[in-house]
N, C-alpha and C positions, 0 to 999 in steps of 0.2 A: 317400580317393579314390586310384585306382590310376594314372590318367593325368593328369599335370600339364599344363595348357594351355600352349601356346607363349607366351612373354612378349613377343614382338615380332610386328609385322605390317608387310608391305610395302605402303604406300599406292601405288596405281597400278602395283604390281609392282616398284617400284625405290626408294622412300623408306622405309627400315626405321625404325620407331619402337617404343619401348616402349609397351605397351598400357594403361598408366596414364599419361595425359597431364595437362594442366592447362588448365582453362577460365578465361579472363581476365575474364568478365563482372563478377565482384565487384570488380575493381580499377577501379571507377568511383565517381562521386559518388552521394550519396543525398539525397532519395529517387528511386526510379525508375531507378537506374543511369544517372544523368544528370550530366554534368560530370566533371572530372578527379578521380581518387582523392585523398582528403584527405591521406593519408600517402604522398606520391609516393616519397620515398626508401625508405620501408619496403616499398612495393610493388616497387621495383627490387631490393631485397635479397631479398625473397621469391622473385621469379622467378629470380634468380641462384642462390639456394639450391636451388630445384627442379632447375635444370639441373645443379648440382653433385651432387645426389643421384640423378641418372640419368634424370630426366624429359627426354624428347627430342621431345615433341610439345606445342605450345602453340596453343590455339584462341582466336581473338578474332573481332571483327566490327566493321564500320564503325559500326553503330548503338550499340555500347557506348560511351556517353559523350555524344554520338557522337564518334568518332575518337580519343578519349583512351586507350582500351584499346589500340588499335593502337600509339599513340605510346609508352606505357609499356613494352609488350612489345618494341618496336623498340629503345628506349633500353637496356633491361636486357640484351637478348640479341643485339645487333648483331654481337658477335664470338664468339658461341657456335655450335657445330656442332649445331644443333637444327633441327627442322622447324617452320615457322610457317604457320599457317592463319588465314585471315580470311574474312569474308563481305561481300557487297555486294547492292545492290538494295533495301535497307531503310535508312531514315534516321529519326532521332529529333529533331525540331525543338524539342521541349519534353518535360518529364517526363510519361510516361503517354500520349504520342501518337506514333504511328509513321506514316511515309509509305512507300509501296511504288512503286518504279520500276525495272522490269527491262528497260528499253529499251537498245538497243545503245549509244548514245552515253553514257548515264549509266553503264552498267557499265564501259565502257572508261575513262571518266574516273575512276571509283572505283578501278579497278585501278591506274592511275597514281598516285593519291593514296595508296593502300595501300603501294605500293612505297616512297614517300618516308617514310611514317609508320613502316613496319616496318624501314626502313633496309636493304633488300635489293635486289639486282639482279633477283631472280626470287622470286616467291611460291610456296612449295611446294604449297599447296592453296588455291584461291580458290573459295568456295562461294556459289551463289545462295541468299540467306538465306530468300527466300520467293518463290513464283511470283506474278508480277504478274497480276492478273485482267484487266488491259488489254493485256498483252503475252503472246503465246503462249510457252510454255516453250521451244519450238524457236528462237525469235528470241533469247531471253536466252542460251541455251546456245551458239548460233552466235557471239554476240559474245565469249563467253569462249573459244570455240575460236580466234577470231582472236588473242586475247591469248596463248593457248597456242602457236599457230603462230609467233608472233614472239618467243617466249621470255620474255614478261613473267610468265607463270605456268607451273608445271610440270604441274599437274593441276586438273581441274574437279570440284567437288562440288556437291551439292544439299542443301537443308535444308527441312524441313516439306513433304515431298512424298509423293504417293501412288505406288503401284506403276505406275499408268497414266502419271503424269507422268514417272516414271523411265524407263519404256519409250520414251516420246516423246523424251526427252532422249538416250537411248542411240542412237536412230536418227540423231542429229545428230553426236554426238561421244562419245568414251570418257568415262565417268563413274567417278571414282575413289572417291567416298564419298557416303554418305547420312547426314545428321544430323537425326534426328527424336527427339521425346521418347519415352523408353523406360526403364523400370526394373522392379524386381521386383514393384511394385504396379500398374504401368501397362504392360500388355503388349499393347496394341492392335496394335502393329506386329510382333508375334511372327513372322508369316509373312513380312514384309519382311526381317527379319533373315536368315532362311534363304534368301530369294530373292537378296539381295545376296551372301551367303556363297558361293552356288553360282556367282556371276558374278565372284568375286574383287574385290568392291567392299567397301570398309571401311564398317562401320556405327558411327557415332559418336553414342551416345545422349546427348542433353542431358537435364538433370534426373535424373542417375543416382542421386541420393539423395532424389528426390521433393520437392525444395525448390520453393517458389514463386519464379519467376524475379525477382520484384520485391521479395523479402524475404530477409533472412538467416535461417539456420537450416535444418537438414535434417530431414525427417520420418523417414527410414530410418537405421538404424545404418550408419555409413559403411563399415566394413570388410566387414560381411556383404553389404551391397548391392553393393559393388564386386566382391567375390568372386563373387557370383551372376552378374554381367554377364560377368566374365572367363571363367567356366566355360560360360556360355550358348552362346557361339559364338566361334570363333577369329578372326573378322573384326571383333569388337567392340573399339573403342578407347575407354576410359572417360576422361572429361574433368572430374573433379570440380573445382569452384572453391572457393577459400578465400582468406582474408586472413591466415591464420596459418601460420607455418612448422611449428608442432607438428602442426596438422591435416594439412598437406601430407604430412608424414612418416608420420603415421598412415595416410593413404590408401594410401601405397605399400606398407604392410605387409599390405594385403589379400591379397597373394600367399601370406602365411603360412597362410591358411586353406585353401589348395588343395593 
């Protein structure tokens, strides 16, 4: 390949991160990503090793655990100069069951709880995890815009959204990222990748290795799948998840294929 893709991207135009990040969903209990991670101290060590190895973007969510992924990320990285992202609007009261609430009061409460759990004065990127069918996306985004205006969050992101929902959100506030399922075998959002790139919006593909979100193990070869994403578009930030320091370091070497 003649042109090596940029290794970094500026989320929202000002938070520069390396384009191979870390997804924290696996650092939860099993089954169903429910409860705290069994090897808590090992998870702390893994997250710190990732930061030491140059990972600067860590993605979590309220529903991971719930709450426990935010807590382990916050404990591990409270004193590190890295960007932390989380999501709200979705809860998990028990394994295999989720509830959706994108109302203003719920989102603002969840922002405050995430600040405590992540041990931050400001969250770099707070994402609406899923559009609430009972709450217009405009209402949810307006709530996050309130949190952005008063300094609780730096940027607003969306997850599991269509292009129409993104456009409706953009009419309310700047959107810094979209996080949808996308990988070399699942390219249904190919057009949305280009649409976000043209608007300087980060595209953060979940399931980058084609894994089932409720099961361990990846369907795709990690280095090849990550390299494909990194080459696909300069606004893509990959967030492979793992519970292994060795796998984390292998993921970083995807750059060697480009």
